N, C-alpha and C positions, 0 to 999 in steps of 0.2 A: 336681450331677446328671450321670449318665453321658451321654455323647454319644449322641443317638438314632441308631438304625441302621435301615436298610431291608433287608428280606429278601423274597425271593420265596417263595411257598408251595411247599414240596417236593411233588413229584408223587407223592403217596402213594396216588393213586386206585386203582391195581391192588389194593391191600389192601382198599379200600372195596368194590371189585367182588366180591372174595372174600367179604367180610362180607355183601354183598347176597345172594349165592347162599345163604348160611347162613340169612338172615333170611326168605327167601321161604317163605310158608306158615305163619309163626309166628302163633299165636293169642295175643293179649294178654288176660290175665284181667281181669275187671271189678273195680272198686274195691269196698270193703266196703259202701258206701252202698247201701241196699236199692233206691234209685231208679235205680241205674246199669244201663243196658241190657246186652244180651249182648255178649260179646267181639267185637272188630273183625276183619274179614277182613284178608288181606294187603294191602299198599299197592297201590292201583290204578295202572295205567300212566299216564304223562303223556298228557293229552288226553282222559282218560276222562270228564271232567266238562264238556267243551267244549259239548256239545249240550244240556246241562241247566244246571248250576250257573253256568257262565261265559258262557252264550249272549249275554247283554247286553253283554259286554265285548269280544267278538271283533271284530277289525278296527279297533279304536280305538287311539289313541296319545296321549301327553302328558296334559294335564289331563282330557280326555274319558275316557281309560282309567282314570285315577286316580279320577275321580268315579264311574264305573260300578262299579269294584271296591269302592269305599267302600260303595255301596248294597248290593252283594251280600253283603259280609262283615259288615256291621252287623246282619244278621239272625242273631242268636246267642242262645244260652242263657247267662246270666251266673251265675257262681259266687260264693259267699261266700269270704272269705279262709280260713276254716277248711276249706271244701271243697277248696281248692287242695292241701292236704296229701295227701288221698286220691287226687286226680286225678294228681298228679305220680308217685305210686307205680305208676300204670298207664302214663302216657305215656312215662315214662323208665325203664321196667323194663329191667334188664340182660338181653339176649337169651340170655346164657350162664348166668344164675342168676335164676330168677323170684322169689327172695326178696329181691333187691337192686335198687337203682337205680344208673344211671351218672351221675356228677357231671360237670357241663358243662366246667369248666376243668381240673380235676385228672384227669378220666377214671377216677377211682377207682370201683370197684364197692363199694357200701356197703349194709348192711341197711336195708330199707324202714322198719323200726321205730326205727332209730337217728337220728331227726330231733329237732331241738330247738335249744337255744341254746348248748350247750357247744362249745368251740373245734374239736373233731374230729368233731362231729356234722354233719349236713347240714341246711340250711334253704332258704328260697325266695329265689332270686336274681332280682331284677328286671333283666332285660337292658336294657330301657329304664329307666334309673334313676328311681325314683319321685319324686325331688326335681326332676327335669327336667320341669316342668309342675305340680309340687306336687300330684299326685293321691294320694300315699300308698298306702294299701291299700284305698281305696274300691272298692266293687263297680263294675266297669268296667275301666278301664286298670290299676288296682291289683290286679286278680284275673284278668286275661286270661292264660290258660295258654299262649297262643301265644308269650309272651315270658317266662314264669316257668319256671325250671329248678332242679333240685336242685343245690346246691353246698356244699362244705365251708364251715363257718361263718367260719373265719378267712380263707380265700381270698376269700369273699364280701366280708368287711370290707376286704381289701386292694384289691379292685376299687372298692368304695365307690360313688360316683356319678360316677366318671371317664368321660369320653368315650372313644371307641375310635380308636386310631391305631397306627402302627408305632413301635416304639422303647421304650427304657427298660432297666431292670435286670431280670435274671431273678427270677422269683417262686420262692423256694426250695421252698415247699411244693407248687408246681404247675409242674413242669418243662415248658418250652415256652411258658410265658406270661411276659410282660414288662410292666413298669409304670414310670411316672415320676410327677412331681407332678400332671400333669393328664390322663393318658391311660392306657389299658390295652390291651395286645395279647394276645388269646387264642391258644391253641395252634393250629397249622395246621389240624388236623382239624375244628375248629369255627368257623373264621373265617367261612366262608360262612353257616353256621347263624346266627351272631350278626348278620351283615349282613341276612339275610332277616327275622329277628325284628324288627330295628329298623325296616325299611322297611314291614313289615306294620303296625306300630303307627302309622306316619306316615299310612298310608292309612285305617286303621280309625278313628282318633280325630282328627277335623278341626274341633273346636270345638263340636260338638253334644253332647248328653247332659250339659251342664253342666261339661264338662272342657275343658282347654286344647287348642288346635290344635297337635298335635305335628308337628314337621317336622325332617328332617335338615338339617344345614348343613355347610360345609366348614371348620369350625374346631373347636378343643377349648376346654376350660375354659368351658363354657356355663353353669355354675352352676345356678340355679333356672329359667332360661329354658326354655320348652317345646321344646327343641332338643337334638339329639345329633349329634356329628360323629365322625370326619371323613368326609363323604359320598364323596369321591373314593376314599378307602381302602376304605370299605365296599363300593363298587361293584367295586373290584379284588378284594376278598376273595370276593364273591359269584361273580365270574367264574372265579376260579382254584380255588375249592372248591365245585363244584356239589353239589346235594342227593344225599346217600347214602341207603342203605336205612333206617338208623335214623331219619333226619330225615323221610323220606317216610312211614314207618310211624307216626311220632309225629303227623304231620298227619292221617292216617287215624283214629287213635284219638281225637283231639280232635274231629274231624268226626262220627264215628259215635257216640261215647259221652258226650261232655261238652258242648262249646259249639255243635256242629253248624254251625260255619263253618270256613273253610279259610284257610291262608296261601297266597295266590295266587303268591307268588314261589318257593315250593317246587314247585308244579305247573307254573309257567311262569317260569323264571329270566330269560328274555329280556325279560320285562316290566319288569325293573329299568331297563334302558337305554331302554326305550320311554317310561318316565315321567320318569326323571332323566337 
């Protein structure tokens, strides 16, 4: 196994700011489902929901903040696993091509209709691996689109159910990603996205609803335990890769059109350190 390496995330955020300028005002089309509401407006500024959605969480830290956020974000509309297909075609639409989605790890733009099980099609990646807590594709954590993303079928298989950490060998089909026997390192531009999805899941699913209590920890090779690591690395990724326009817009689409709940760590990245 190659010697693990440590890298600091490249400061690519000026590009993200340019992308943000292009994304402002984009209207995302609704999914084909007749029940889907009208398209979402552009992403709201940070703090826009503090007087309404987050009012019961403000001023709290630690377990109190985590508990308050759990109560807030648990009020959601749940999707079936089949409905996830159509939802992802809206949440992850390519801003440069409305016929395509952007894949999480490869960053490839691919036709929305080219989804399935063939190696070069895209499927539904569970960022919190569904075997970590053994929830599978059950309605709830298994269908929560805050952590489900389009991904190349074979790259999804390469990630498998590995924990997240720095190090490993390059993933040939997905430049910028690395993996070894027990961990996966995503490309720099989505490191923070991955961290915030993992931490959302840990707050949302705390042992209620008949599912396991999901928690991050600071190790890898967690197997089927309801845990994913490495927490210290995820916190670093969240800090060094703050939310960009695509991630913020995705949060708005999920809130406005599908689940009607939010990922609080996209709206308030500072809450990561306030809880962990």
